[in-house]
N, C-alpha and C positions, 0 to 999 in steps of 0.2 A: 504494500499499500504505500503510494507516494505521498508527501506533504500536500500536493494539489489534491489528491483524492481525500485526504483527511480534511482539507479545508471545504471541499464540496459535499462531503457526507455530514461532517460534524458542524460546521459553522454556517453555511449557507442556509440550511433549514431553519437554524435559530434566528437568522436574520429576518427570514420570512415571517416566522411567527412573532417576532419582537423587533420591528423595524426601527423603533426608537432607542433600542438598547446601546447602539454604538454612538448616540447623539452626545452623550456626556463626554466621553473621551475626545471625540472630534471638536466639540466646543472648547475644551481646555486647550487643545492644540491651536485651534483657529485664534482664540483671545491671545495666547502667547505670541504667536507668530505676528499677528496684526500689531501688537504693542511694539515688538522688535522692529519690524518694517516701518511703521509709522514715524517712530522716534529716530531711526536712522536716516529716513529720507528728509525729515524735518530738519534733523541736525546738520546734515550734509548741505541742505540747502542754505542754512544760516552760516555755516563755516565758509562756504564758497562766496556768499555775499560779502562776508566779514573780510575776506581775502581781497576780493575786488575792490571793496572800499578802501582799504588800506593802500592798494595799488594807486587808486585814484587820488587819495590824500597826499602820498609822498611824491607823486609825480616823477620827475626825471632828475631828482637829486641824487647824487652819487655819494656825498658825505654829509653828515650833520654834525653840528656842534651843539651839545647839550650842557647844561649847568643850571644853577641856581640864580635865576634872574641875571642873564647876561646883559652887559652894558648896552646902551642903545646904539652907540656908534660902532660896535664891534663888526656889524655886517658891512658897513662902508669900508673899514680897514681891510677886511678879508677880501672884498671885492677888488682891492687894488694889488693883491697878489698876483703875480704872473702864473698864468695857468688856471685861474679861478674865473669861469665864464660868468657865473651868477652867484650872489651871496644874498639869500632873502631871509629877513627876520620873520618869526612866526610866534604869536601869543596865542594860547590855546586855553579854552575853559569850557566846563560844561554847565549849561544853565537848564532850568526847568520852567516850561510854560504850561499851566494847567495840568500839572502832573506828567508832561510829556518831556523826556530829556532832549535836549538840543545841544549839539556840539558847535561851539562857536570858535571860528579861526580868525585871528586877526593877522592880516597880511599887509604888505607894502605893495600896492598895485604897480608901482614903477620899479621895484626892485625884482618882482616876480618874473617878468619878461618871459612867461611861458614855462616856468619851471613845473607847474602843475596846470592842467586844462580843467578849470572849474567854471569857465565862462564869466570872468568878472566883468569883461566888456560886451559879452553877448547873452543877454538875459531874455527870458520870456516874460509876457505879462502875467501879473499875479492873477489868481483866480478871480473872475468876477470883475476884471478890469477891462475897460475898452481898450482895443488895440490903438496903438499910436499915441496913447495919452501920457505923456511926460515920463515919469519914473518906470511906469509899467507898460513901456511900448513892447511891441512883438519882438520876438527874437528867435533863439534857437540857433542851429548850426547855420541857417542862412536867414539873417534877419529881414523882416519885410519891411514895406514902406512905412516911414514914420518912426523906425527905431532909432533911439538915441545913439549917437556915435560912441565909440569906446571912450574918447576923452571925456564926453559929457557924463558918461556912467562914473567914470574914475573920480571926476571932479565932485559929483554928488556924493559918492560913497566916502570920499575924504572929507567934504565940506558940511554934509548934514549931520548934526549931532545924533548919536546912537543909531545911525542908519545901517541896516543889514541887509544884504541879500540871503534869502531864505529858500530852501528847497521847495518845490511846488508841492509835493506830497504833504509836507508838514502844513503848508498854507491851507491846502484842502481839508486837512483833518479838523483845522481849528477855524475854517471859514474866515481866513484873513485875507487881505488884499493890499496892494500897494498903497502906502499912506496911512495905514492902520498903525495904532500904537501896538507895541508888543511887549506887555509886562513880563518880566523875568526874574527868577530867583537865581542867584549866582552865589554859591557857598551859603552864608547866612544873610545875604543882602538881597533886598527886593530893589530892582532897577527897571528903568523903562527905556525900550529901544523902539525903533521905528522900522516898519517894513519898506525898504526902498524898492524892492521888485523880487522877482523869482529867479532863482538860478534855472540854467537848462536842465531838462530831464536827462538828456543823455549828451555826452561829449565824447567824440572820437570813438564811438561803438561801446562805451561803458557808462553804466548808470550812475548818476550823481547821487551820493547818499541821501536818503530820505528824511533825515533828521540833522541837517547841516545849515549853518549860517556863516556868512563871511561878511567881515567888516575891516575897516582900516585898523591898523595896529594901536592908534592912539584910542579908537572907539572901544575896542575890546579891553584895553587897559583901564579905560574909564568904568566900563561896565564891572570889572573885576575889583575896582577899588584901589587899583596900583597907580602909581605916579610915573614909575619908569620901570625899565628892564624887559627883555624879552626872554621867552622859554627855550628857544633854540634858533639857530641859523642854519638853513639848508643851503648847501653848496652844490654847484655843478662844476666839476673839474673836467678840462679838456681831455679827450681820450689819450694824448700823447703826453700829458703832464705826469711826471714820475714821483718818486718819493720826495724830491727836492721841494715840489709844490707843497705837499702834505706837511713836510717838516716847517716850511716857512709859515704855514697856516698855524701849526701847532705853536710855533714861537710866539705868535701873537694872542695866544689864548689867556684869559685871567686865570688866577688860582681857582681851583674847583671845576673848571670847564673841561670837558672831554670831546676828543674827535672820535667820531664812531662812523662806520660805514653804513649807508642808507639801507634800511631793511631790518636792522638789528632791533629797533623797537617793534617792527611789525612781527617779527619772529616771537618775541616775548609774549605779546598779545596773542598771537597764534596759538602758542603753547598753552595760555590760560583758557583760550576758548576750546581747544583740543581736550583739556582736562575737563571742562564743563560737559563736552560732548560725551566723554567716557562715563561721566556720573550719570548722565541721562540713559546712556546704553545699559549701564548696571542696573538701573531702576526698571527698564524695560524687561530684562530678563528676569526680574522677580515674577512678572505676569506668567512667564513661561513657567517658572518654578512652582507656582501655584496650579498651572495646568497639568504638570507632571503628577500631582496627586490626584487629580481628576481621572487622568489616564490610568494610573495604577489601581484606584478604587474601582473604576469601571471595568477594567479587564479582571480583576480580582473577583468581582461579583458574577461576572459571566463565567469563570471557572467554577464557582460554587454552583451556579444554577445548571452548569453542564456536566456534573460529575457523573451522573448516570451514563450519559451518552459516551463519555470519555472511557468509562469502564468497558462498555460494549466494543468501542473502537480497539481498545488494547486487547481484548479477548479475540478480537478478529484478525489480530497480527500486526496492529499498528505498533511500531517501536517508540520508544521515548523520544528519540531524535525526530522522528515523524511528527509526533504530537506536539514537540516543541517548536519545529517549523511551521506547523499549521497555526498555532497561537501567534507566531512572530509575522506570518503572512497576514493575519487579519489585523494585527496592530498596524502593519505597514500599509494597508489598505485604508484603515481609519486615519492614520497620519496622513497619507496622501489627500484625502477628502479635506481633512481640517486644515492642512497647509495651504491648499489652494483657496479655501475661503479665507484663511489668514492673510494671504498675500492680497486678495482682493480687497479685504477690509483695511489692510495696512496702507494700500495706495490710495484709498478713498479718505482715509483720516490723515494722510500726511500733510495736506494743506492746513487743517486746524492745528496739528503738532508744530508745523513751521511757524505759524502766527505766535504760538505761545513760546516757543524756543527763541525766536527772534526777538519777541518783546522782552524776554528776560535777559538776553544777551545784550540788548540795547541799553537796559537799564543798568547792567553791571559795567559794561565797556563802553557804550555810547557811540560806537562807530560802525553799526551794522545797517547797511542800507537796504534797498529793496531786494527781496529774495523770492525765488520761486522754486517750485518742486520739480525736480528732474528725476525721472524714473531710472535709477542706476541698476543695471542687470547684476553688478556684483552684490548690492544690498539685497536683492531679491533672492539670489541664489543662496546667499548666506542665511536668510531667513528661512528658506526651504530646507536647507541642510540641517539647520539647528533644529527645526521642527520635527523633522522626520527622525533625526538621531534621538531626540529626547523621547518621542513616542516609542520607538523600540527599546530604549534602555529602561524606560518606566514600566513597559510590559513584560520585560524580561523575568523578573521576580515571580509574578503569577504564572507565567508560561512555564517556569522551571517547576513551580508547585505542581502544575498540572501534568507535566511530563514524568515527574518523579514518583506519582502516587502509584501504588501497585494495583493492578485490576481487582483484587479482592477487596480492597479498601474504598474504592471509588463510590460504592453505594452507601458508605457509612459516613456520617458527618462527624462522628466522634473523633476521629483521628485529626481533622482539621481543628476542632475545638481544643484537643489536647495540645497540638503544636502552638496553637495561638495563646493558651495560657502559659505555656513554657516560654514563649518569646515575650510575654507581657513583662515579666520579671526582669529579663536581660534589657528590655527596652527602657524600663524605668531607671534602672542602674547606669545605662548609658546616658540617659537624659539629664541626671542629676548635676553632673559637673557642668553640663551646657547651662542649665538653669542658674547655677551659681555665678558662672561667668556672665550671663545676661544681666544678673541682678547688679 
């Protein structure tokens, strides 16, 4: 008698009589796989958006000078070094408007000269603003008629007190338009800014972060309550410049300042977000861990209900290995059905998971832009493999129990009860140290 014959004679008739019996194990698999796939897809979308946002914010800088409130004139001195194309000062702050975090960059529009493409001189009209009207004129990659010239935009950004260019998505979330006041909380201070206009949605094929504001260095310093000093100076060094240029830059740095390659800050934040992703993945695996108990209990209950039929099959010549493989095949079929349902549910719930993950990451790190769900085949395959493996492993103990029962004892429940009583004492003894550790 082959394992397939055992499956056909022993398991299929039971499914016909009790079609809902495999539902509990399959549900456990589906919930666990769905949690894993949804969280992985959502977190992958948030991490990808995070990296693209950092790429957009860092722009084409090759090196960065960081320190505690660098002197205002440092950027001008570094720009005079031979081999340094651009030296752009940056002031950065995280503000909050109506509970929504907003990353504020203070830039020098004249010193930037394209070090990062954030559309300082190419802006869209704010939501609800008429095209061609002053500060909210039409823009984008190709500005329409009536759009203010870049020089006019820079003049307004520098000359209007508290003026900020804000991401369109942020303006839309809060029903703001050009010219509206923008009350912010920066640290413990309540300050007032003004919406000068909207940043472009996309620049050079990349999304502009959806919670970003740009202002002049002096404006952002005023919002943060500081009188002077910048957070960093971003450098773009010519490709043929060597160590001599970097040594000349290092010689001009004040005490406490450091010269780093561009991307070091991104890598640190990337590691922090990757750790956040790992924590979310661990939590999703808890759902599958609960599903393992559902599978185990469902298969164990099925073994107990079919003990008489098991005895008949053993008396007709079925070996222990064939009985074991029959139960494994049943668990595998249940696992395939549950995994398929779990993959579909995980893909369906990936978008809500992404919103929650991106919202939490934005609150923690403040630099996550617009994100979307991308069905990664590797994530789907990993979810399917984990679901099937856990199904088979959780069904293995009841299957071994069924295969190890002698034919003469299959009609008696007393042997099962005796083994259960014997295991109860050992189980309590094993659980005692874990309970102490948990306490």
